[in-house]
PDB file of N, CA, C and O in Angstrom:
ATOM      1  N   MET A   1      45.401  95.957  62.241  1.00  0.00           N
ATOM      2  CA  MET A   1      46.049  95.076  61.632  1.00  0.00           C
ATOM      3  C   MET A   1      45.410  93.941  60.647  1.00  0.00           C
ATOM      4  O   MET A   1      44.403  93.328  61.003  1.00  0.00           O
ATOM      5  N   ILE A   2      45.860  93.762  59.754  1.00  0.00           N
ATOM      6  CA  ILE A   2      45.700  92.975  58.776  1.00  0.00           C
ATOM      7  C   ILE A   2      46.487  91.368  58.941  1.00  0.00           C
ATOM      8  O   ILE A   2      47.692  91.118  58.923  1.00  0.00           O
ATOM      9  N   ASP A   3      45.034  90.199  59.142  1.00  0.00           N
ATOM     10  CA  ASP A   3      44.886  89.065  59.170  1.00  0.00           C
ATOM     11  C   ASP A   3      45.490  88.220  58.256  1.00  0.00           C
ATOM     12  O   ASP A   3      44.581  87.654  57.649  1.00  0.00           O
ATOM     13  N   VAL A   4      46.805  87.770  57.768  1.00  0.00           N
ATOM     14  CA  VAL A   4      46.930  87.049  56.721  1.00  0.00           C
ATOM     15  C   VAL A   4      47.265  85.792  57.079  1.00  0.00           C
ATOM     16  O   VAL A   4      47.818  85.775  58.179  1.00  0.00           O
ATOM     17  N   ASN A   5      47.121  84.550  56.485  1.00  0.00           N
ATOM     18  CA  ASN A   5      47.904  83.549  56.178  1.00  0.00           C
ATOM     19  C   ASN A   5      49.135  82.753  55.544  1.00  0.00           C
ATOM     20  O   ASN A   5      48.981  82.490  54.352  1.00  0.00           O
ATOM     21  N   GLY A   6      50.053  82.420  55.991  1.00  0.00           N
ATOM     22  CA  GLY A   6      50.893  81.968  54.864  1.00  0.00           C
ATOM     23  C   GLY A   6      51.052  80.364  54.806  1.00  0.00           C
ATOM     24  O   GLY A   6      50.758  79.563  55.694  1.00  0.00           O
ATOM     25  N   VAL A   7      51.573  80.111  53.580  1.00  0.00           N
ATOM     26  CA  VAL A   7      52.158  78.203  53.588  1.00  0.00           C
ATOM     27  C   VAL A   7      53.633  78.561  53.111  1.00  0.00           C
ATOM     28  O   VAL A   7      54.016  79.459  52.361  1.00  0.00           O
ATOM     29  N   ILE A   8      54.446  77.421  53.889  1.00  0.00           N
ATOM     30  CA  ILE A   8      54.934  77.423  53.387  1.00  0.00           C
ATOM     31  C   ILE A   8      55.405  75.989  52.492  1.00  0.00           C
ATOM     32  O   ILE A   8      55.362  74.967  53.177  1.00  0.00           O
ATOM     33  N   TYR A   9      55.793  75.825  51.221  1.00  0.00           N
ATOM     34  CA  TYR A   9      56.158  74.695  50.304  1.00  0.00           C
ATOM     35  C   TYR A   9      57.873  74.212  50.264  1.00  0.00           C
ATOM     36  O   TYR A   9      58.729  75.056  50.530  1.00  0.00           O
ATOM     37  N   SER A  10      58.218  72.945  49.949  1.00  0.00           N
ATOM     38  CA  SER A  10      59.306  72.364  49.866  1.00  0.00           C
ATOM     39  C   SER A  10      59.680  72.889  48.221  1.00  0.00           C
ATOM     40  O   SER A  10      58.757  72.712  47.425  1.00  0.00           O
ATOM     41  N   GLU A  11      60.649  73.366  47.797  1.00  0.00           N
ATOM     42  CA  GLU A  11      60.952  73.108  46.386  1.00  0.00           C
ATOM     43  C   GLU A  11      60.379  72.135  45.674  1.00  0.00           C
ATOM     44  O   GLU A  11      59.824  72.551  44.657  1.00  0.00           O
ATOM     45  N   ASP A  12      60.325  71.058  45.842  1.00  0.00           N
ATOM     46  CA  ASP A  12      59.934  70.033  45.041  1.00  0.00           C
ATOM     47  C   ASP A  12      58.232  70.332  45.018  1.00  0.00           C
ATOM     48  O   ASP A  12      57.609  70.554  43.979  1.00  0.00           O
ATOM     49  N   ASP A  13      57.816  70.301  45.959  1.00  0.00           N
ATOM     50  CA  ASP A  13      56.509  70.522  46.143  1.00  0.00           C
ATOM     51  C   ASP A  13      55.733  71.286  45.483  1.00  0.00           C
ATOM     52  O   ASP A  13      54.562  71.061  45.174  1.00  0.00           O
ATOM     53  N   TYR A  14      56.790  72.818  45.102  1.00  0.00           N
ATOM     54  CA  TYR A  14      56.112  74.255  44.741  1.00  0.00           C
ATOM     55  C   TYR A  14      56.649  73.707  43.110  1.00  0.00           C
ATOM     56  O   TYR A  14      55.886  74.195  42.275  1.00  0.00           O
ATOM     57  N   ASN A  15      57.532  73.005  42.581  1.00  0.00           N
ATOM     58  CA  ASN A  15      57.519  72.810  41.330  1.00  0.00           C
ATOM     59  C   ASN A  15      56.830  71.904  40.744  1.00  0.00           C
ATOM     60  O   ASN A  15      56.724  71.903  39.517  1.00  0.00           O
ATOM     61  N   GLY A  16      56.174  70.867  41.614  1.00  0.00           N
ATOM     62  CA  GLY A  16      55.543  69.933  41.012  1.00  0.00           C
ATOM     63  C   GLY A  16      53.862  70.603  41.189  1.00  0.00           C
ATOM     64  O   GLY A  16      53.007  70.422  40.322  1.00  0.00           O
ATOM     65  N   LEU A  17      53.670  71.195  42.157  1.00  0.00           N
ATOM     66  CA  LEU A  17      52.122  72.415  41.643  1.00  0.00           C
ATOM     67  C   LEU A  17      52.287  72.925  40.817  1.00  0.00           C
ATOM     68  O   LEU A  17      51.290  73.019  40.101  1.00  0.00           O
ATOM     69  N   MET A  18      53.562  73.603  40.298  1.00  0.00           N
ATOM     70  CA  MET A  18      53.339  74.392  39.325  1.00  0.00           C
ATOM     71  C   MET A  18      53.305  73.718  37.941  1.00  0.00           C
ATOM     72  O   MET A  18      52.739  74.323  37.031  1.00  0.00           O
ATOM     73  N   GLU A  19      53.781  72.693  37.740  1.00  0.00           N
ATOM     74  CA  GLU A  19      54.170  71.573  36.536  1.00  0.00           C
ATOM     75  C   GLU A  19      52.342  71.024  36.579  1.00  0.00           C
ATOM     76  O   GLU A  19      51.742  71.081  35.505  1.00  0.00           O
ATOM     77  N   THR A  20      51.674  70.589  37.670  1.00  0.00           N
ATOM     78  CA  THR A  20      50.152  70.543  37.655  1.00  0.00           C
ATOM     79  C   THR A  20      49.560  71.362  37.102  1.00  0.00           C
ATOM     80  O   THR A  20      49.271  71.038  35.950  1.00  0.00           O
ATOM     81  N   LEU A  21      49.032  72.895  37.590  1.00  0.00           N
ATOM     82  CA  LEU A  21      49.032  73.974  36.799  1.00  0.00           C
ATOM     83  C   LEU A  21      49.245  74.203  35.533  1.00  0.00           C
ATOM     84  O   LEU A  21      48.335  74.709  34.877  1.00  0.00           O
ATOM     85  N   TYR A  22      50.383  73.910  34.970  1.00  0.00           N
ATOM     86  CA  TYR A  22      50.524  74.375  33.574  1.00  0.00           C
ATOM     87  C   TYR A  22      49.913  73.012  32.730  1.00  0.00           C
ATOM     88  O   TYR A  22      49.163  73.239  31.781  1.00  0.00           O
ATOM     89  N   LEU A  23      50.214  71.722  33.055  1.00  0.00           N
ATOM     90  CA  LEU A  23      49.244  70.859  32.670  1.00  0.00           C
ATOM     91  C   LEU A  23      47.734  70.635  32.277  1.00  0.00           C
ATOM     92  O   LEU A  23      47.049  70.145  31.380  1.00  0.00           O
ATOM     93  N   SER A  24      47.649  71.150  33.230  1.00  0.00           N
ATOM     94  CA  SER A  24      46.346  71.660  33.663  1.00  0.00           C
ATOM     95  C   SER A  24      45.603  72.612  32.776  1.00  0.00           C
ATOM     96  O   SER A  24      44.397  72.523  32.547  1.00  0.00           O
ATOM     97  N   SER A  25      46.268  73.376  32.375  1.00  0.00           N
ATOM     98  CA  SER A  25      46.132  74.991  31.503  1.00  0.00           C
ATOM     99  C   SER A  25      46.122  74.295  29.880  1.00  0.00           C
ATOM    100  O   SER A  25      45.927  75.052  28.930  1.00  0.00           O
ATOM    101  N   ILE A  26      46.321  72.975  29.675  1.00  0.00           N
ATOM    102  CA  ILE A  26      46.690  72.775  28.174  1.00  0.00           C
ATOM    103  C   ILE A  26      45.251  72.016  27.779  1.00  0.00           C
ATOM    104  O   ILE A  26      44.705  71.114  28.415  1.00  0.00           O
ATOM    105  N   PRO A  27      44.839  72.599  26.637  1.00  0.00           N
ATOM    106  CA  PRO A  27      43.185  71.954  26.417  1.00  0.00           C
ATOM    107  C   PRO A  27      43.463  70.833  26.359  1.00  0.00           C
ATOM    108  O   PRO A  27      44.584  70.519  25.960  1.00  0.00           O
ATOM    109  N   GLY A  28      42.424  69.757  26.781  1.00  0.00           N
ATOM    110  CA  GLY A  28      42.794  68.509  26.406  1.00  0.00           C
ATOM    111  C   GLY A  28      43.996  67.804  26.850  1.00  0.00           C
ATOM    112  O   GLY A  28      44.527  66.882  26.230  1.00  0.00           O
ATOM    113  N   MET A  29      44.399  68.302  27.980  1.00  0.00           N
ATOM    114  CA  MET A  29      45.594  67.369  28.392  1.00  0.00           C
ATOM    115  C   MET A  29      44.983  66.053  29.656  1.00  0.00           C
ATOM    116  O   MET A  29      45.083  64.840  29.842  1.00  0.00           O
ATOM    117  N   LYS A  30      44.420  67.098  30.197  1.00  0.00           N
ATOM    118  CA  LYS A  30      44.257  65.976  31.517  1.00  0.00           C
ATOM    119  C   LYS A  30      42.984  64.574  30.841  1.00  0.00           C
ATOM    120  O   LYS A  30      42.576  63.578  31.439  1.00  0.00           O
ATOM    121  N   GLU A  31      42.680  65.036  29.488  1.00  0.00           N
ATOM    122  CA  GLU A  31      41.559  63.815  29.193  1.00  0.00           C
ATOM    123  C   GLU A  31      42.753  62.781  28.710  1.00  0.00           C
ATOM    124  O   GLU A  31      42.450  61.587  28.698  1.00  0.00           O
ATOM    125  N   LYS A  32      44.082  63.153  28.312  1.00  0.00           N
ATOM    126  CA  LYS A  32      45.161  62.778  27.684  1.00  0.00           C
ATOM    127  C   LYS A  32      45.526  61.803  28.718  1.00  0.00           C
ATOM    128  O   LYS A  32      45.434  60.578  28.634  1.00  0.00           O
ATOM    129  N   ILE A  33      46.008  62.599  29.835  1.00  0.00           N
ATOM    130  CA  ILE A  33      46.352  61.570  31.013  1.00  0.00           C
ATOM    131  C   ILE A  33      45.817  60.437  31.658  1.00  0.00           C
ATOM    132  O   ILE A  33      46.250  59.430  32.218  1.00  0.00           O
ATOM    133  N   PHE A  34      44.658  60.974  31.371  1.00  0.00           N
ATOM    134  CA  PHE A  34      43.795  59.817  32.244  1.00  0.00           C
ATOM    135  C   PHE A  34      43.479  58.613  31.430  1.00  0.00           C
ATOM    136  O   PHE A  34      43.211  57.488  31.852  1.00  0.00           O
ATOM    137  N   GLU A  35      43.555  59.043  30.143  1.00  0.00           N
ATOM    138  CA  GLU A  35      43.463  57.862  28.560  1.00  0.00           C
ATOM    139  C   GLU A  35      44.512  57.097  29.263  1.00  0.00           C
ATOM    140  O   GLU A  35      44.287  56.025  29.825  1.00  0.00           O
ATOM    141  N   GLY A  36      45.543  57.616  29.220  1.00  0.00           N
ATOM    142  CA  GLY A  36      46.981  56.998  29.561  1.00  0.00           C
ATOM    143  C   GLY A  36      47.126  55.917  30.377  1.00  0.00           C
ATOM    144  O   GLY A  36      47.505  54.751  30.265  1.00  0.00           O
ATOM    145  N   LEU A  37      46.586  56.868  31.503  1.00  0.00           N
ATOM    146  CA  LEU A  37      46.393  55.875  33.003  1.00  0.00           C
ATOM    147  C   LEU A  37      45.836  55.025  32.480  1.00  0.00           C
ATOM    148  O   LEU A  37      46.621  54.082  32.373  1.00  0.00           O
ATOM    149  N   ARG A  38      44.195  54.619  31.765  1.00  0.00           N
ATOM    150  CA  ARG A  38      43.605  53.650  31.920  1.00  0.00           C
ATOM    151  C   ARG A  38      44.043  52.428  30.488  1.00  0.00           C
ATOM    152  O   ARG A  38      43.399  51.489  30.019  1.00  0.00           O
ATOM    153  N   THR A  39      45.143  52.884  30.210  1.00  0.00           N
ATOM    154  CA  THR A  39      46.024  51.883  28.953  1.00  0.00           C
ATOM    155  C   THR A  39      46.445  51.282  29.686  1.00  0.00           C
ATOM    156  O   THR A  39      46.835  51.786  30.740  1.00  0.00           O
ATOM    157  N   PRO A  40      46.569  49.625  29.381  1.00  0.00           N
ATOM    158  CA  PRO A  40      46.675  48.250  29.766  1.00  0.00           C
ATOM    159  C   PRO A  40      48.427  48.536  29.337  1.00  0.00           C
ATOM    160  O   PRO A  40      48.794  49.106  28.309  1.00  0.00           O
ATOM    161  N   ILE A  41      49.332  47.979  30.409  1.00  0.00           N
ATOM    162  CA  ILE A  41      50.705  48.192  30.153  1.00  0.00           C
ATOM    163  C   ILE A  41      51.445  47.572  28.817  1.00  0.00           C
ATOM    164  O   ILE A  41      52.383  47.962  28.122  1.00  0.00           O
ATOM    165  N   GLU A  42      50.450  46.253  28.781  1.00  0.00           N
ATOM    166  CA  GLU A  42      50.804  45.568  27.712  1.00  0.00           C
ATOM    167  C   GLU A  42      50.646  46.211  25.997  1.00  0.00           C
ATOM    168  O   GLU A  42      51.174  45.850  24.946  1.00  0.00           O
ATOM    169  N   ASP A  43      49.735  47.232  26.300  1.00  0.00           N
ATOM    170  CA  ASP A  43      49.761  48.005  25.216  1.00  0.00           C
ATOM    171  C   ASP A  43      50.206  49.338  24.965  1.00  0.00           C
ATOM    172  O   ASP A  43      49.754  50.216  24.230  1.00  0.00           O
ATOM    173  N   CYS A  44      51.562  49.286  26.024  1.00  0.00           N
ATOM    174  CA  CYS A  44      52.752  50.587  25.834  1.00  0.00           C
ATOM    175  C   CYS A  44      53.369  49.981  24.998  1.00  0.00           C
ATOM    176  O   CYS A  44      53.406  48.769  24.782  1.00  0.00           O
ATOM    177  N   ILE A  45      54.022  51.057  24.357  1.00  0.00           N
ATOM    178  CA  ILE A  45      55.323  50.839  23.860  1.00  0.00           C
ATOM    179  C   ILE A  45      56.826  51.006  24.999  1.00  0.00           C
ATOM    180  O   ILE A  45      57.225  52.065  25.484  1.00  0.00           O
ATOM    181  N   PRO A  46      57.257  50.027  25.140  1.00  0.00           N
ATOM    182  CA  PRO A  46      58.582  49.912  25.865  1.00  0.00           C
ATOM    183  C   PRO A  46      59.264  51.321  25.563  1.00  0.00           C
ATOM    184  O   PRO A  46      59.069  51.932  24.512  1.00  0.00           O
ATOM    185  N   GLU A  47      60.262  51.870  26.820  1.00  0.00           N
ATOM    186  CA  GLU A  47      60.671  52.861  26.527  1.00  0.00           C
ATOM    187  C   GLU A  47      62.008  52.962  26.023  1.00  0.00           C
ATOM    188  O   GLU A  47      62.590  54.033  25.856  1.00  0.00           O
ATOM    189  N   ASP A  48      62.541  51.699  25.756  1.00  0.00           N
ATOM    190  CA  ASP A  48      63.778  51.955  24.770  1.00  0.00           C
ATOM    191  C   ASP A  48      63.374  51.926  23.393  1.00  0.00           C
ATOM    192  O   ASP A  48      64.175  52.311  22.542  1.00  0.00           O
ATOM    193  N   ARG A  49      62.178  51.500  23.049  1.00  0.00           N
ATOM    194  CA  ARG A  49      61.550  51.782  21.756  1.00  0.00           C
ATOM    195  C   ARG A  49      60.651  53.339  21.264  1.00  0.00           C
ATOM    196  O   ARG A  49      59.924  53.551  20.293  1.00  0.00           O
ATOM    197  N   VAL A  50      61.144  54.363  22.557  1.00  0.00           N
ATOM    198  CA  VAL A  50      60.497  55.324  22.206  1.00  0.00           C
ATOM    199  C   VAL A  50      61.658  55.868  21.454  1.00  0.00           C
ATOM    200  O   VAL A  50      62.775  55.360  21.551  1.00  0.00           O
ATOM    201  N   GLU A  51      61.355  57.086  20.569  1.00  0.00           N
ATOM    202  CA  GLU A  51      62.141  57.947  20.032  1.00  0.00           C
ATOM    203  C   GLU A  51      61.678  59.165  20.624  1.00  0.00           C
ATOM    204  O   GLU A  51      60.494  59.459  20.458  1.00  0.00           O
ATOM    205  N   TRP A  52      62.487  59.982  21.344  1.00  0.00           N
ATOM    206  CA  TRP A  52      62.742  61.030  21.592  1.00  0.00           C
ATOM    207  C   TRP A  52      63.373  62.120  20.965  1.00  0.00           C
ATOM    208  O   TRP A  52      63.491  63.191  21.561  1.00  0.00           O
TER     209      TRP A  52
END
């Protein structure tokens, strides 16, 4: 008999994990995210002024 383990994730948790893995695979993305987290809110552009 083979001894194996299993893990159960909610769909939201799984999707979040996949998104994290994807973003982590992009060169330089982790550094850009941390840089953004260190940016003071007053230095940020308001959402209503961002052109998507």
